C-alpha positions as CSV (number, residue, x, y, z in Angstrom):
1,M,-106.7,-235.5,35.0
2,R,-110.4,-235.7,36.4
3,T,-110.5,-233.4,39.4
4,R,-110.0,-230.0,40.3
5,R,-107.5,-231.2,42.5
6,L,-105.3,-232.6,39.7
7,F,-105.9,-229.7,37.6
8,A,-104.9,-227.5,40.1
9,M,-101.7,-229.6,40.5
10,L,-101.1,-229.7,36.8
11,A,-101.6,-225.8,36.8
12,I,-99.3,-225.0,39.4
13,A,-96.6,-227.3,37.8
14,S,-96.9,-225.5,34.4
15,L,-96.2,-222.1,36.6
16,G,-93.1,-223.6,37.8
17,F,-93.2,-223.1,41.3
18,A,-90.5,-224.4,43.6
19,G,-91.1,-227.8,45.5
20,L,-89.9,-230.7,47.3
21,V,-87.2,-232.1,44.6
22,R,-84.1,-232.6,46.6
23,A,-80.6,-232.9,45.2
24,E,-80.9,-234.3,41.6
25,N,-84.6,-235.4,41.4
26,E,-84.6,-237.2,44.8
27,I,-88.0,-237.2,46.1
28,D,-89.1,-237.3,49.7
29,P,-90.3,-240.9,50.1
30,E,-93.5,-239.5,52.2
31,A,-94.2,-237.0,49.4
32,D,-93.8,-239.6,46.8
33,R,-96.2,-241.9,48.6
34,L,-98.9,-239.1,49.0
35,A,-98.5,-237.8,45.5
36,R,-99.0,-241.6,44.3
37,E,-102.2,-241.9,46.5
38,I,-103.5,-238.6,45.3
39,V,-103.0,-239.3,41.5
40,H,-104.3,-242.9,42.1
41,A,-107.5,-241.2,43.6
42,D,-107.9,-238.7,40.9
43,I,-107.3,-240.9,37.7
44,S,-109.3,-243.9,38.0
45,E,-109.2,-246.6,35.2
46,E,-112.5,-245.3,33.9
47,S,-110.8,-241.9,33.4
48,L,-107.7,-243.5,31.9
49,A,-109.8,-245.5,29.5
50,E,-111.5,-242.2,28.6
51,M,-108.2,-240.6,28.0
52,H,-107.5,-243.6,25.8
53,L,-110.3,-242.9,23.6
54,I,-110.0,-239.4,23.4
55,G,-106.6,-240.1,22.0
56,A,-107.6,-242.6,19.8
57,Q,-110.4,-240.4,18.4
58,T,-107.8,-237.5,18.0
59,A,-105.3,-239.9,16.1
60,T,-108.2,-241.4,14.1
61,N,-109.3,-238.0,12.7
62,A,-106.0,-236.7,12.0
63,F,-105.0,-240.0,10.4
64,L,-108.3,-239.9,8.1
65,A,-107.7,-236.0,7.5
66,K,-104.4,-236.5,6.1
67,M,-105.1,-240.0,4.2
68,Q,-108.5,-239.0,2.5
69,V,-106.7,-237.7,-0.6
70,A,-104.3,-240.7,-0.9
71,I,-107.3,-243.4,-0.6
72,K,-109.4,-241.2,-2.8
73,R,-112.8,-241.9,-1.1
74,E,-114.2,-241.3,2.5
75,A,-113.5,-244.2,5.0
76,T,-116.7,-246.4,5.7
77,Q,-118.1,-246.4,9.3
78,D,-116.7,-250.0,9.8
79,E,-113.1,-248.6,8.7
80,H,-113.6,-245.9,10.7
81,D,-114.5,-247.9,13.9
82,R,-111.6,-250.5,13.2
83,L,-109.1,-247.5,12.9
84,L,-110.5,-246.0,16.2
85,L,-110.1,-249.5,18.1
86,F,-106.7,-249.9,16.4
87,Y,-105.5,-246.6,17.8
88,R,-107.2,-247.2,21.1
89,D,-105.1,-250.2,21.6
90,I,-101.7,-248.3,20.8
91,M,-102.8,-245.7,23.5
92,R,-103.5,-248.4,26.0
93,E,-99.9,-249.7,25.1
94,I,-98.1,-246.5,25.1
95,M,-100.0,-244.7,28.1
96,P,-100.8,-247.7,30.6
97,Y,-101.9,-246.5,34.1
98,S,-98.1,-247.0,35.6
99,A,-96.8,-244.6,33.0
100,M,-99.3,-241.9,33.6
101,E,-98.4,-242.2,37.4
102,D,-94.9,-242.1,36.9
103,L,-95.3,-239.1,34.9
104,L,-97.3,-237.1,37.2
105,V,-95.8,-237.9,40.6
106,P,-92.7,-236.2,39.9
107,I,-94.5,-233.0,38.9
108,V,-96.7,-233.1,41.8
109,T,-93.9,-233.5,44.3
110,K,-91.8,-230.9,42.6
111,N,-94.6,-228.3,42.8
112,L,-96.4,-229.0,46.0
113,S,-95.0,-228.9,49.5
114,L,-95.5,-232.1,51.8
115,D,-98.0,-230.1,53.8
116,D,-100.1,-229.3,50.5
117,L,-100.0,-233.1,49.9
118,R,-101.1,-233.8,53.2
119,E,-104.0,-231.3,53.1
120,I,-104.8,-232.5,49.7
121,K,-105.0,-236.1,50.9
122,R,-107.0,-235.3,54.0
123,F,-109.6,-233.4,52.0
124,G,-109.7,-236.6,49.4
125,E,-110.7,-238.6,52.6
126,S,-113.3,-235.8,53.8
127,P,-117.1,-236.4,53.1
128,A,-116.8,-233.5,50.5
129,G,-113.8,-234.9,49.0
130,R,-115.1,-238.4,48.6
131,R,-118.5,-237.0,47.0
132,L,-116.1,-234.8,44.5
133,R,-114.4,-237.9,43.6
134,D,-117.9,-239.8,43.1
135,V,-119.3,-237.3,40.9
136,Q,-116.2,-236.0,38.8
137,A,-116.5,-238.5,36.2
138,Q,-120.3,-237.5,35.5
139,L,-119.3,-233.8,36.1
140,M,-116.4,-234.0,33.3
141,R,-118.9,-236.0,30.8
142,E,-121.5,-233.3,31.3
143,A,-119.1,-230.6,30.8
144,K,-117.6,-232.2,27.8
145,A,-121.1,-232.8,26.2
146,G,-121.8,-229.2,27.0
147,G,-118.9,-227.7,25.5
148,G,-119.5,-229.9,22.3
149,E,-122.8,-228.6,22.3
150,L,-121.5,-224.8,22.5
151,A,-119.0,-225.6,19.7
152,R,-121.6,-227.2,17.4
153,R,-123.9,-224.0,17.8
154,K,-121.0,-221.8,17.0
155,M,-119.8,-223.6,14.2
156,A,-123.5,-223.5,12.9
157,D,-123.4,-219.6,12.9
158,K,-122.7,-219.0,9.3
159,A,-121.4,-215.3,10.1
160,W,-118.9,-216.8,12.8
161,S,-117.8,-219.5,10.4
162,D,-116.8,-217.2,7.5
163,A,-115.2,-214.9,9.8
164,M,-113.2,-217.6,11.1
165,L,-112.5,-218.8,7.5
166,S,-111.3,-215.5,6.8
167,S,-109.2,-215.1,9.6
168,L,-107.4,-218.6,8.7
169,K,-106.7,-217.5,5.3
170,K,-105.1,-214.2,6.6
171,E,-103.0,-216.2,9.1
172,F,-102.2,-219.2,6.9
173,P,-102.4,-218.0,3.3
174,Q,-100.1,-221.1,2.1
175,W,-103.0,-223.4,3.0
176,F,-105.4,-221.7,0.6
177,Q,-103.4,-220.8,-2.3
178,D,-105.0,-223.1,-4.5
179,A,-108.5,-222.1,-3.2
180,P,-110.5,-219.7,-5.7
181,D,-111.3,-217.1,-3.2
182,A,-108.1,-217.2,-1.4
183,P,-106.6,-213.5,-0.8
């Protein structure tokens, strides 16, 4: 979900606007075709590979956080890397490109009119639309890096970190029952 257009489509989907779905999920063939073209233009193979990696990183970190107690030591870098590759392969298996497209097309066609889809496609074929598509992966990488840096700075702020921990202790006291300074 790399472009502003796809984010807009998904945002509209989440708001639940009425759309093109006929009878019982019957999709207008032209709307289906246009939606597939738009999704295909917005989610490149590179973007999907990045989604797989992000999913694998999340799964790896969650697994290691849960298993740290059981294995009684921190995972080595090699183990971490192998686990990351393991989960990346699983992500590729459960989320191939075709599955992602099949998931998004009904959402798009349900929430955007045929005229909307035509206009979005026209924009995508315009010089500005092509330029946006050409730079969107770089924009997302830079935004992700910038967001990570902002989070690192915030986490390094001791006063903010202490306030966050205090809030967590109030919100989830059951997590901190064994902690010596729990409320």
